[in-house]
N, CA, C and O atoms as a GROMACS GRO file, in nm:
protein
  596
    1MET      N    1   8.185  10.843   9.515
    1MET     CA    2   8.143  10.752   9.579
    1MET      C    3   8.248  10.763   9.703
    1MET      O    4   8.369  10.778   9.716
    2LYS      N    5   8.121  10.745   9.800
    2LYS     CA    6   8.120  10.779   9.967
    2LYS      C    7   8.235  10.663  10.050
    2LYS      O    8   8.275  10.548  10.028
    3TYR      N    9   8.257  10.776  10.161
    3TYR     CA   10   8.359  10.683  10.271
    3TYR      C   11   8.403  10.763  10.380
    3TYR      O   12   8.431  10.882  10.395
    4GLU      N   13   8.402  10.657  10.454
    4GLU     CA   14   8.409  10.766  10.579
    4GLU      C   15   8.574  10.726  10.669
    4GLU      O   16   8.631  10.623  10.634
    5ILE      N   17   8.628  10.797  10.761
    5ILE     CA   18   8.726  10.832  10.793
    5ILE      C   19   8.706  10.691  10.940
    5ILE      O   20   8.608  10.656  11.006
    6VAL      N   21   8.830  10.651  10.940
    6VAL     CA   22   8.832  10.523  11.013
    6VAL      C   23   8.962  10.464  11.102
    6VAL      O   24   9.018  10.370  11.046
    7TYR      N   25   9.014  10.501  11.221
    7TYR     CA   26   9.126  10.418  11.274
    7TYR      C   27   9.115  10.278  11.232
    7TYR      O   28   8.997  10.249  11.211
    8LEU      N   29   9.209  10.167  11.211
    8LEU     CA   30   9.196  10.067  11.284
    8LEU      C   31   9.350  10.037  11.363
    8LEU      O   32   9.448  10.102  11.328
    9ASP      N   33   9.357   9.952  11.454
    9ASP     CA   34   9.427   9.869  11.486
    9ASP      C   35   9.504   9.765  11.405
    9ASP      O   36   9.442   9.701  11.320
   10LYS      N   37   9.674   9.735  11.428
   10LYS     CA   38   9.704   9.635  11.335
   10LYS      C   39   9.646   9.499  11.358
   10LYS      O   40   9.625   9.424  11.453
   11LYS      N   41   9.630   9.501  11.226
   11LYS     CA   42   9.600   9.298  11.168
   11LYS      C   43   9.723   9.192  11.133
   11LYS      O   44   9.796   9.218  11.037
   12ILE      N   45   9.736   9.122  11.179
   12ILE     CA   46   9.785   9.010  11.106
   12ILE      C   47   9.682   8.898  11.012
   12ILE      O   48   9.588   8.837  11.062
   13VAL      N   49   9.730   8.888  10.849
   13VAL     CA   50   9.657   8.849  10.763
   13VAL      C   51   9.736   8.702  10.743
   13VAL      O   52   9.855   8.711  10.773
   14VAL      N   53   9.700   8.579  10.703
   14VAL     CA   54   9.770   8.472  10.653
   14VAL      C   55   9.700   8.439  10.557
   14VAL      O   56   9.582   8.470  10.569
   15GLY      N   57   9.750   8.344  10.394
   15GLY     CA   58   9.692   8.337  10.318
   15GLY      C   59   9.801   8.265  10.206
   15GLY      O   60   9.907   8.209  10.233
   16ILE      N   61   9.756   8.280  10.109
   16ILE     CA   62   9.784   8.241   9.972
   16ILE      C   63   9.804   8.374   9.907
   16ILE      O   64   9.713   8.456   9.904
   17GLY      N   65   9.986   8.411   9.827
   17GLY     CA   66   9.966   8.512   9.787
   17GLY      C   67  10.050   8.587   9.650
   17GLY      O   68  10.080   8.474   9.611
   18GLY      N   69  10.095   8.651   9.575
   18GLY     CA   70  10.202   8.649   9.500
   18GLY      C   71  10.220   8.825   9.479
   18GLY      O   72  10.171   8.916   9.546
   19TYR      N   73  10.310   8.830   9.357
   19TYR     CA   74  10.350   8.926   9.282
   19TYR      C   75  10.262   8.986   9.191
   19TYR      O   76  10.162   8.956   9.258
   20THR      N   77  10.190   9.074   9.046
   20THR     CA   78  10.108   9.137   9.025
   20THR      C   79  10.120   9.322   8.999
   20THR      O   80  10.144   9.380   9.106
   21SER      N   81  10.107   9.412   8.885
   21SER     CA   82  10.061   9.470   8.887
   21SER      C   83   9.870   9.537   8.769
   21SER      O   84   9.794   9.484   8.688
   22ASN      N   85   9.878   9.624   8.813
   22ASN     CA   86   9.727   9.722   8.701
   22ASN      C   87   9.776   9.733   8.570
   22ASN      O   88   9.692   9.726   8.481
   23ASP      N   89   9.873   9.746   8.543
   23ASP     CA   90   9.909   9.694   8.349
   23ASP      C   91   9.957   9.545   8.350
   23ASP      O   92  10.052   9.543   8.272
   24ASP      N   93   9.935   9.404   8.408
   24ASP     CA   94  10.005   9.319   8.393
   24ASP      C   95   9.818   9.219   8.274
   24ASP      O   96   9.704   9.186   8.306
   25PRO      N   97   9.846   9.218   8.232
   25PRO     CA   98   9.758   9.149   8.163
   25PRO      C   99   9.668   9.046   8.182
   25PRO      O  100   9.555   9.028   8.134
   26ASN      N  101   9.751   8.966   8.277
   26ASN     CA  102   9.726   8.902   8.355
   26ASN      C  103   9.651   8.852   8.538
   26ASN      O  104   9.601   8.756   8.597
   27MET      N  105   9.686   8.978   8.556
   27MET     CA  106   9.634   9.039   8.692
   27MET      C  107   9.482   8.947   8.707
   27MET      O  108   9.495   8.843   8.771
   28GLY      N  109   9.367   8.969   8.664
   28GLY     CA  110   9.276   8.899   8.729
   28GLY      C  111   9.253   8.833   8.680
   28GLY      O  112   9.133   8.816   8.659
   29GLU      N  113   9.382   8.716   8.603
   29GLU     CA  114   9.341   8.599   8.617
   29GLU      C  115   9.425   8.521   8.746
   29GLU      O  116   9.386   8.425   8.812
   30MET      N  117   9.581   8.613   8.760
   30MET     CA  118   9.716   8.617   8.872
   30MET      C  119   9.528   8.573   9.052
   30MET      O  120   9.500   8.472   9.116
   31ILE      N  121   9.493   8.655   9.050
   31ILE     CA  122   9.386   8.709   9.208
   31ILE      C  123   9.315   8.607   9.200
   31ILE      O  124   9.338   8.514   9.278
   32GLY      N  125   9.201   8.596   9.096
   32GLY     CA  126   9.139   8.490   9.080
   32GLY      C  127   9.160   8.402   9.079
   32GLY      O  128   9.067   8.326   9.106
   33GLY      N  129   9.280   8.348   9.053
   33GLY     CA  130   9.318   8.168   9.074
   33GLY      C  131   9.403   8.195   9.220
   33GLY      O  132   9.489   8.112   9.250
   34LEU      N  133   9.374   8.336   9.329
   34LEU     CA  134   9.441   8.289   9.489
   34LEU      C  135   9.348   8.216   9.540
   34LEU      O  136   9.352   8.106   9.594
   35TRP      N  137   9.197   8.341   9.502
   35TRP     CA  138   9.068   8.280   9.530
   35TRP      C  139   9.021   8.195   9.502
   35TRP      O  140   8.914   8.166   9.557
   36LYS      N  141   9.083   8.103   9.390
   36LYS     CA  142   9.033   7.958   9.359
   36LYS      C  143   9.110   7.848   9.463
   36LYS      O  144   9.044   7.762   9.523
   37ARG      N  145   9.195   7.855   9.471
   37ARG     CA  146   9.323   7.783   9.561
   37ARG      C  147   9.251   7.775   9.691
   37ARG      O  148   9.217   7.668   9.742
   38PHE      N  149   9.224   7.933   9.758
   38PHE     CA  150   9.231   7.983   9.840
   38PHE      C  151   9.106   7.841   9.962
   38PHE      O  152   9.107   7.783  10.071
   39PHE      N  153   9.000   7.863   9.804
   39PHE     CA  154   8.870   7.770   9.896
   39PHE      C  155   8.943   7.649   9.846
   39PHE      O  156   9.004   7.562   9.908
   40GLY      N  157   8.925   7.661   9.738
   40GLY     CA  158   8.939   7.518   9.610
   40GLY      C  159   9.024   7.396   9.727
   40GLY      O  160   8.958   7.297   9.756
   41GLU      N  161   9.115   7.406   9.766
   41GLU     CA  162   9.251   7.333   9.783
   41GLU      C  163   9.253   7.350   9.977
   41GLU      O  164   9.349   7.306  10.041
   42GLY      N  165   9.104   7.434  10.063
   42GLY     CA  166   9.110   7.412  10.156
   42GLY      C  167   9.163   7.459  10.231
   42GLY      O  168   9.154   7.434  10.352
   43ILE      N  169   9.260   7.572  10.158
   43ILE     CA  170   9.369   7.659  10.296
   43ILE      C  171   9.278   7.703  10.347
   43ILE      O  172   9.283   7.674  10.466
   44TYR      N  173   9.145   7.790  10.311
   44TYR     CA  174   9.062   7.903  10.362
   44TYR      C  175   9.055   7.802  10.535
   44TYR      O  176   9.090   7.838  10.648
   45SER      N  177   8.981   7.639  10.474
   45SER     CA  178   8.923   7.634  10.665
   45SER      C  179   9.075   7.577  10.698
   45SER      O  180   9.041   7.495  10.783
   46ASN      N  181   9.178   7.567  10.692
   46ASN     CA  182   9.282   7.443  10.760
   46ASN      C  183   9.327   7.599  10.861
   46ASN      O  184   9.325   7.569  10.981
   47ILE      N  185   9.352   7.699  10.846
   47ILE     CA  186   9.347   7.806  10.917
   47ILE      C  187   9.335   7.868  11.064
   47ILE      O  188   9.237   7.915  11.123
   48LYS      N  189   9.518   7.847  11.119
   48LYS     CA  190   9.424   7.872  11.278
   48LYS      C  191   9.409   8.015  11.344
   48LYS      O  192   9.342   8.096  11.280
   49ASN      N  193   9.432   8.032  11.395
   49ASN     CA  194   9.401   8.109  11.491
   49ASN      C  195   9.300   8.263  11.487
   49ASN      O  196   9.303   8.374  11.540
   50ARG      N  197   9.197   8.173  11.370
   50ARG     CA  198   9.108   8.275  11.278
   50ARG      C  199   9.048   8.436  11.366
   50ARG      O  200   8.991   8.449  11.257
   51VAL      N  201   9.020   8.528  11.427
   51VAL     CA  202   9.002   8.597  11.425
   51VAL      C  203   8.881   8.634  11.437
   51VAL      O  204   8.840   8.707  11.527
   52ASN      N  205   8.777   8.561  11.299
   52ASN     CA  206   8.723   8.609  11.240
   52ASN      C  207   8.610   8.525  11.152
   52ASN      O  208   8.548   8.490  11.252
   53GLN      N  209   8.551   8.478  11.066
   53GLN     CA  210   8.497   8.435  10.926
   53GLN      C  211   8.562   8.514  10.834
   53GLN      O  212   8.625   8.438  10.762
   54TYR      N  213   8.580   8.643  10.796
   54TYR     CA  214   8.589   8.700  10.691
   54TYR      C  215   8.727   8.708  10.625
   54TYR      O  216   8.840   8.714  10.673
   55THR      N  217   8.670   8.708  10.477
   55THR     CA  218   8.793   8.689  10.435
   55THR      C  219   8.864   8.808  10.398
   55THR      O  220   8.800   8.912  10.379
   56ILE      N  221   8.983   8.806  10.387
   56ILE     CA  222   9.065   8.871  10.309
   56ILE      C  223   9.169   8.903  10.194
   56ILE      O  224   9.269   8.836  10.171
   57GLY      N  225   9.125   9.033  10.114
   57GLY     CA  226   9.159   9.075  10.039
   57GLY      C  227   9.304   9.160   9.998
   57GLY      O  228   9.302   9.264   9.933
   58LEU      N  229   9.389   9.114  10.032
   58LEU     CA  230   9.553   9.261  10.027
   58LEU      C  231   9.604   9.322   9.992
   58LEU      O  232   9.533   9.306   9.894
   59TYR      N  233   9.678   9.401   9.961
   59TYR     CA  234   9.698   9.455   9.828
   59TYR      C  235   9.882   9.602   9.957
   59TYR      O  236   9.905   9.700  10.028
   60SER      N  237   9.926   9.503   9.896
   60SER     CA  238  10.099   9.499  10.041
   60SER      C  239  10.222   9.581   9.913
   60SER      O  240  10.206   9.620   9.797
   61ASP      N  241  10.302   9.581   9.973
   61ASP     CA  242  10.456   9.594   9.948
   61ASP      C  243  10.425   9.689   9.745
   61ASP      O  244  10.434   9.647   9.630
   62TYR      N  245  10.392   9.812   9.805
   62TYR     CA  246  10.372   9.864   9.643
   62TYR      C  247  10.509   9.864   9.614
   62TYR      O  248  10.584   9.826   9.704
   63THR      N  249  10.561   9.902   9.498
   63THR     CA  250  10.643   9.984   9.422
   63THR      C  251  10.545   9.974   9.276
   63THR      O  252  10.439   9.916   9.252
   64GLU      N  253  10.663  10.084   9.172
   64GLU     CA  254  10.613  10.148   9.114
   64GLU      C  255  10.591  10.071   8.997
   64GLU      O  256  10.547  10.103   8.887
   65GLN      N  257  10.623   9.981   9.036
   65GLN     CA  258  10.561   9.801   8.916
   65GLN      C  259  10.441   9.738   8.944
   65GLN      O  260  10.338   9.705   8.885
   66ASN      N  261  10.505   9.733   9.094
   66ASN     CA  262  10.415   9.627   9.172
   66ASN      C  263  10.317   9.594   9.237
   66ASN      O  264  10.216   9.649   9.191
   67TYR      N  265  10.302   9.548   9.299
   67TYR     CA  266  10.194   9.498   9.462
   67TYR      C  267  10.202   9.338   9.450
   67TYR      O  268  10.236   9.259   9.363
   68HIS      N  269  10.150   9.330   9.592
   68HIS     CA  270  10.142   9.196   9.691
   68HIS      C  271   9.994   9.185   9.668
   68HIS      O  272   9.939   9.293   9.692
   69VAL      N  273   9.917   9.097   9.630
   69VAL     CA  274   9.804   9.067   9.651
   69VAL      C  275   9.824   8.872   9.660
   69VAL      O  276   9.849   8.776   9.588
   70LEU      N  277   9.784   8.918   9.840
   70LEU     CA  278   9.720   8.864  10.000
   70LEU      C  279   9.597   8.769   9.987
   70LEU      O  280   9.514   8.819  10.063
   71THR      N  281   9.554   8.681   9.942
   71THR     CA  282   9.424   8.609   9.984
   71THR      C  283   9.436   8.565  10.077
   71THR      O  284   9.532   8.487  10.072
   72GLY      N  285   9.378   8.569  10.200
   72GLY     CA  286   9.366   8.463  10.386
   72GLY      C  287   9.232   8.555  10.404
   72GLY      O  288   9.160   8.621  10.329
   73VAL      N  289   9.236   8.522  10.563
   73VAL     CA  290   9.250   8.594  10.664
   73VAL      C  291   9.314   8.654  10.858
   73VAL      O  292   9.417   8.609  10.908
   74GLU      N  293   9.262   8.713  10.899
   74GLU     CA  294   9.291   8.777  10.978
   74GLU      C  295   9.335   8.686  11.138
   74GLU      O  296   9.230   8.672  11.200
   75VAL      N  297   9.430   8.637  11.201
   75VAL     CA  298   9.493   8.576  11.260
   75VAL      C  299   9.541   8.622  11.435
   75VAL      O  300   9.659   8.658  11.425
   76SER      N  301   9.524   8.627  11.492
   76SER     CA  302   9.546   8.637  11.641
   76SER      C  303   9.750   8.650  11.639
   76SER      O  304   9.848   8.718  11.667
   77LYS      N  305   9.690   8.507  11.574
   77LYS     CA  306   9.903   8.516  11.591
   77LYS      C  307   9.951   8.415  11.457
   77LYS      O  308   9.894   8.306  11.464
   78GLN      N  309  10.044   8.429  11.334
   78GLN     CA  310  10.088   8.370  11.294
   78GLN      C  311  10.190   8.214  11.342
   78GLN      O  312  10.292   8.172  11.398
   79ASP      N  313  10.056   8.175  11.264
   79ASP     CA  314  10.139   7.977  11.340
   79ASP      C  315  10.032   7.940  11.232
   79ASP      O  316   9.917   7.902  11.250
   80ASN      N  317  10.111   7.962  11.098
   80ASN     CA  318  10.050   7.901  10.974
   80ASN      C  319  10.179   7.908  10.907
   80ASN      O  320  10.216   7.983  10.818
   81ILE      N  321  10.254   7.793  10.981
   81ILE     CA  322  10.412   7.846  10.896
   81ILE      C  323  10.398   7.827  10.732
   81ILE      O  324  10.449   7.895  10.643
   82ASP      N  325  10.304   7.698  10.722
   82ASP     CA  326  10.314   7.722  10.526
   82ASP      C  327  10.315   7.794  10.441
   82ASP      O  328  10.370   7.788  10.331
   83LEU      N  329  10.185   7.948  10.540
   83LEU     CA  330  10.118   8.021  10.447
   83LEU      C  331  10.231   8.171  10.426
   83LEU      O  332  10.348   8.186  10.460
   84VAL      N  333  10.167   8.232  10.382
   84VAL     CA  334  10.252   8.381  10.385
   84VAL      C  335  10.152   8.460  10.442
   84VAL      O  336  10.032   8.453  10.417
   85SER      N  337  10.225   8.562  10.547
   85SER     CA  338  10.139   8.688  10.605
   85SER      C  339  10.220   8.786  10.570
   85SER      O  340  10.330   8.796  10.515
   86ARG      N  341  10.112   8.880  10.629
   86ARG     CA  342  10.153   8.978  10.638
   86ARG      C  343  10.048   9.107  10.726
   86ARG      O  344   9.933   9.107  10.769
   87VAL      N  345  10.148   9.199  10.722
   87VAL     CA  346  10.007   9.300  10.879
   87VAL      C  347   9.981   9.354  10.729
   87VAL      O  348  10.013   9.348  10.610
   88ILE      N  349   9.878   9.427  10.848
   88ILE     CA  350   9.810   9.543  10.825
   88ILE      C  351   9.850   9.676  10.902
   88ILE      O  352   9.815   9.688  11.020
   89PRO      N  353   9.895   9.740  10.863
   89PRO     CA  354   9.968   9.854  10.960
   89PRO      C  355   9.787   9.920  11.078
   89PRO      O  356   9.669   9.911  11.046
   90ALA      N  357   9.837   9.964  11.174
   90ALA     CA  358   9.746   9.992  11.206
   90ALA      C  359   9.781  10.142  11.160
   90ALA      O  360   9.890  10.186  11.125
   91GLY      N  361   9.629  10.221  11.173
   91GLY     CA  362   9.674  10.382  11.119
   91GLY      C  363   9.501  10.413  11.063
   91GLY      O  364   9.406  10.343  11.096
   92THR      N  365   9.492  10.534  10.973
   92THR     CA  366   9.387  10.583  10.949
   92THR      C  367   9.344  10.539  10.824
   92THR      O  368   9.432  10.550  10.738
   93TYR      N  369   9.218  10.484  10.778
   93TYR     CA  370   9.166  10.470  10.676
   93TYR      C  371   9.096  10.525  10.616
   93TYR      O  372   9.041  10.616  10.677
   94ALA      N  373   9.058  10.511  10.479
   94ALA     CA  374   8.919  10.584  10.393
   94ALA      C  375   8.832  10.412  10.383
   94ALA      O  376   8.849  10.329  10.294
   95LYS      N  377   8.761  10.404  10.477
   95LYS     CA  378   8.650  10.250  10.434
   95LYS      C  379   8.511  10.279  10.311
   95LYS      O  380   8.448  10.382  10.290
   96PHE      N  381   8.505  10.208  10.279
   96PHE     CA  382   8.427  10.223  10.122
   96PHE      C  383   8.283  10.101  10.198
   96PHE      O  384   8.339  10.083  10.306
   97ARG      N  385   8.229  10.067  10.203
   97ARG     CA  386   8.096  10.004  10.211
   97ARG      C  387   8.053   9.966  10.102
   97ARG      O  388   7.963  10.040  10.064
   98VAL      N  389   8.087   9.839   9.996
   98VAL     CA  390   8.001   9.753   9.902
   98VAL      C  391   7.930   9.691   9.922
   98VAL      O  392   7.905   9.638  10.030
   99HIS      N  393   7.869   9.680   9.811
   99HIS     CA  394   7.734   9.564   9.788
   99HIS      C  395   7.738   9.544   9.653
   99HIS      O  396   7.776   9.619   9.564
  100GLY      N  397   7.697   9.438   9.649
  100GLY     CA  398   7.698   9.344   9.497
  100GLY      C  399   7.777   9.217   9.456
  100GLY      O  400   7.853   9.151   9.526
  101ASN      N  401   7.751   9.204   9.362
  101ASN     CA  402   7.800   9.100   9.237
  101ASN      C  403   8.009   9.088   9.324
  101ASN      O  404   8.064   9.189   9.279
  102MET      N  405   8.113   9.012   9.413
  102MET     CA  406   8.167   8.990   9.444
  102MET      C  407   8.309   9.003   9.321
  102MET      O  408   8.409   9.053   9.372
  103GLU      N  409   8.320   8.979   9.223
  103GLU     CA  410   8.404   9.059   9.153
  103GLU      C  411   8.395   9.208   9.076
  103GLU      O  412   8.468   9.306   9.061
  104THR      N  413   8.242   9.158   9.031
  104THR     CA  414   8.202   9.363   8.935
  104THR      C  415   8.202   9.489   9.031
  104THR      O  416   8.247   9.602   9.013
  105ALA      N  417   8.122   9.420   9.164
  105ALA     CA  418   8.151   9.497   9.279
  105ALA      C  419   8.268   9.631   9.232
  105ALA      O  420   8.280   9.741   9.180
  106VAL      N  421   8.362   9.474   9.324
  106VAL     CA  422   8.462   9.517   9.387
  106VAL      C  423   8.587   9.613   9.326
  106VAL      O  424   8.670   9.691   9.374
  107ARG      N  425   8.539   9.544   9.144
  107ARG     CA  426   8.621   9.576   9.016
  107ARG      C  427   8.554   9.743   9.037
  107ARG      O  428   8.610   9.843   9.082
  108SER      N  429   8.394   9.720   8.979
  108SER     CA  430   8.436   9.879   8.985
  108SER      C  431   8.473   9.984   9.103
  108SER      O  432   8.548  10.075   9.066
  109ALA      N  433   8.442   9.985   9.206
  109ALA     CA  434   8.532  10.045   9.406
  109ALA      C  435   8.608  10.056   9.288
  109ALA      O  436   8.579  10.124   9.189
  110TRP      N  437   8.716   9.980   9.304
  110TRP     CA  438   8.881  10.045   9.227
  110TRP      C  439   8.881  10.137   9.129
  110TRP      O  440   8.942  10.243   9.115
  111GLU      N  441   8.760  10.045   9.029
  111GLU     CA  442   8.856  10.161   8.959
  111GLU      C  443   8.819  10.323   9.005
  111GLU      O  444   8.902  10.412   8.987
  112LYS      N  445   8.689  10.347   9.065
  112LYS     CA  446   8.664  10.436   9.089
  112LYS      C  447   8.737  10.503   9.228
  112LYS      O  448   8.726  10.623   9.255
  113ILE      N  449   8.817  10.404   9.314
  113ILE     CA  450   8.950  10.449   9.409
  113ILE      C  451   9.046  10.519   9.359
  113ILE      O  452   9.098  10.626   9.389
  114TRP      N  453   9.071  10.395   9.228
  114TRP     CA  454   9.208  10.482   9.186
  114TRP      C  455   9.196  10.658   9.125
  114TRP      O  456   9.290  10.737   9.128
  115ASN      N  457   9.054  10.690   9.073
  115ASN     CA  458   9.050  10.836   9.015
  115ASN      C  459   9.040  10.898   9.124
  115ASN      O  460   9.055  11.019   9.110
  116MET      N  461   9.020  10.861   9.235
  116MET     CA  462   9.039  10.926   9.369
  116MET      C  463   9.076  11.052   9.417
  116MET      O  464   8.975  11.118   9.390
  117ASN      N  465   9.160  11.133   9.472
  117ASN     CA  466   9.260  11.167   9.567
  117ASN      C  467   9.235  11.174   9.681
  117ASN      O  468   9.179  11.273   9.728
  118LEU      N  469   9.278  11.047   9.769
  118LEU     CA  470   9.305  11.016   9.863
  118LEU      C  471   9.420  11.007   9.960
  118LEU      O  472   9.426  10.973  10.078
  119ASN      N  473   9.508  11.049   9.872
  119ASN     CA  474   9.631  11.121   9.939
  119ASN      C  475   9.698  10.975  10.080
  119ASN      O  476   9.721  10.977  10.200
  120ARG      N  477   9.702  10.897   9.998
  120ARG     CA  478   9.738  10.745  10.028
  120ARG      C  479   9.848  10.710  10.084
  120ARG      O  480   9.939  10.781  10.041
  121THR      N  481   9.881  10.642  10.154
  121THR     CA  482   9.986  10.552  10.258
  121THR      C  483  10.026  10.443  10.151
  121THR      O  484  10.131  10.384  10.178
  122PHE      N  485   9.984  10.418  10.072
  122PHE     CA  486   9.994  10.215  10.001
  122PHE      C  487  10.079  10.172  10.086
  122PHE      O  488  10.191  10.213  10.057
  123THR      N  489  10.077  10.090  10.203
  123THR     CA  490  10.149  10.029  10.334
  123THR      C  491  10.045   9.944  10.326
  123THR      O  492  10.078   9.835  10.373
  124GLY      N  493   9.879   9.944  10.267
  124GLY     CA  494   9.826   9.771  10.231
  124GLY      C  495   9.676   9.846  10.286
  124GLY      O  496   9.647   9.906  10.390
  125ASP      N  497   9.614   9.818  10.187
  125ASP     CA  498   9.539   9.891  10.115
  125ASP      C  499   9.417   9.695  10.148
  125ASP      O  500   9.485   9.594  10.163
  126PHE      N  501   9.282   9.680  10.151
  126PHE     CA  502   9.242   9.578  10.181
  126PHE      C  503   9.100   9.568  10.162
  126PHE      O  504   9.035   9.669  10.188
  127GLU      N  505   9.032   9.453  10.116
  127GLU     CA  506   8.894   9.387  10.128
  127GLU      C  507   8.811   9.307  10.219
  127GLU      O  508   8.864   9.197  10.232
  128GLU      N  509   8.738   9.314  10.265
  128GLU     CA  510   8.710   9.293  10.366
  128GLU      C  511   8.568   9.214  10.386
  128GLU      O  512   8.477   9.276  10.439
  129TYR      N  513   8.541   9.055  10.337
  129TYR     CA  514   8.449   8.986  10.299
  129TYR      C  515   8.332   8.985  10.366
  129TYR      O  516   8.369   8.892  10.437
  130LEU      N  517   8.240   9.004  10.400
  130LEU     CA  518   8.217   9.010  10.566
  130LEU      C  519   8.063   8.913  10.527
  130LEU      O  520   7.967   8.909  10.605
  131ASN      N  521   8.068   8.828  10.371
  131ASN     CA  522   7.970   8.641  10.359
  131ASN      C  523   7.963   8.684  10.246
  131ASN      O  524   7.963   8.788  10.181
  132ASN      N  525   7.956   8.571  10.237
  132ASN     CA  526   8.014   8.422  10.134
  132ASN      C  527   7.925   8.493   9.978
  132ASN      O  528   7.966   8.489   9.862
  133ASP      N  529   7.775   8.563  10.040
  133ASP     CA  530   7.693   8.564   9.900
  133ASP      C  531   7.815   8.608   9.780
  133ASP      O  532   7.904   8.692   9.793
  134TYR      N  533   7.783   8.513   9.650
  134TYR     CA  534   7.835   8.573   9.569
  134TYR      C  535   7.792   8.671   9.467
  134TYR      O  536   7.852   8.719   9.370
  135GLU      N  537   7.706   8.682   9.501
  135GLU     CA  538   7.603   8.792   9.383
  135GLU      C  539   7.550   8.838   9.452
  135GLU      O  540   7.447   8.862   9.390
  136HIS      N  541   7.524   8.904   9.623
  136HIS     CA  542   7.491   8.989   9.715
  136HIS      C  543   7.575   8.971   9.806
  136HIS      O  544   7.537   8.922   9.913
  137ALA      N  545   7.705   9.006   9.786
  137ALA     CA  546   7.822   9.025   9.899
  137ALA      C  547   7.853   9.157   9.994
  137ALA      O  548   7.882   9.263   9.940
  138ASP      N  549   7.846   9.150  10.109
  138ASP     CA  550   7.869   9.272  10.165
  138ASP      C  551   8.038   9.307  10.181
  138ASP      O  552   8.116   9.217  10.211
  139ILE      N  553   8.057   9.367  10.170
  139ILE     CA  554   8.235   9.414  10.139
  139ILE      C  555   8.263   9.557  10.163
  139ILE      O  556   8.212   9.651  10.102
  140ASN      N  557   8.375   9.566  10.289
  140ASN     CA  558   8.402   9.694  10.345
  140ASN      C  559   8.573   9.715  10.300
  140ASN      O  560   8.656   9.676  10.382
  141LEU      N  561   8.606   9.760  10.205
  141LEU     CA  562   8.674   9.794  10.125
  141LEU      C  563   8.764   9.930  10.250
  141LEU      O  564   8.708  10.007  10.327
  142TYR      N  565   8.925   9.912  10.222
  142TYR     CA  566   9.008  10.014  10.356
  142TYR      C  567   9.122   9.996  10.242
  142TYR      O  568   9.178   9.894  10.201
  143ILE      N  569   9.145  10.197  10.190
  143ILE     CA  570   9.230  10.261  10.177
  143ILE      C  571   9.361  10.324  10.289
  143ILE      O  572   9.303  10.417  10.344
  144ALA      N  573   9.433  10.321  10.319
  144ALA     CA  574   9.515  10.354  10.423
  144ALA      C  575   9.587  10.478  10.316
  144ALA      O  576   9.633  10.500  10.204
  145ILE      N  577   9.545  10.554  10.495
  145ILE     CA  578   9.547  10.697  10.399
  145ILE      C  579   9.610  10.814  10.517
  145ILE      O  580   9.596  10.822  10.639
  146LYS      N  581   9.667  10.878  10.439
  146LYS     CA  582   9.760  11.037  10.585
  146LYS      C  583   9.677  11.068  10.645
  146LYS      O  584   9.683  11.008  10.753
  147ASN      N  585   9.569  11.151  10.638
  147ASN     CA  586   9.480  11.196  10.800
  147ASN      C  587   9.526  11.161  10.909
  147ASN      O  588   9.601  11.065  10.896
  148LYS      N  589   9.516  11.193  11.004
  148LYS     CA  590   9.544  11.195  11.127
  148LYS      C  591   9.428  11.288  11.143
  148LYS      O  592   9.377  11.390  11.096
  149PHE      N  593   9.408  11.125  11.310
  149PHE     CA  594   9.246  11.207  11.371
  149PHE      C  595   9.280  11.351  11.417
  149PHE      O  596   9.192  11.425  11.461
   0.00000   0.00000   0.00000
């Protein structure tokens, strides 16, 4: 799977989230539930200080057992007190371009990424959904890596 190395500035993301793991049999339901709530309960449309219209699926706070998943958007400042916030740290990322069904294309990309030797930092990996076409989505997937420019 091809990727490019990019440097990103810090990003603030707000939304809703929870903890899961790759071994959790309910992981898919948990993550899918976050997305359904995010749009179904009007959370997306009520977020203040949005930087753009892209939606982000952020994976952070990695431990040996689990990680935090946040469904949200990038904001210029955290002014959404009822929502969860996380910072995507500035740094070097492997950027993968994914196109296709939002669920199956992303799942397939993650399966490949987990088997790659990327020298990951596990400080914050995220999916950036550039459109909302479920069957023909354009998604940038960023994996934090240790490589320096």
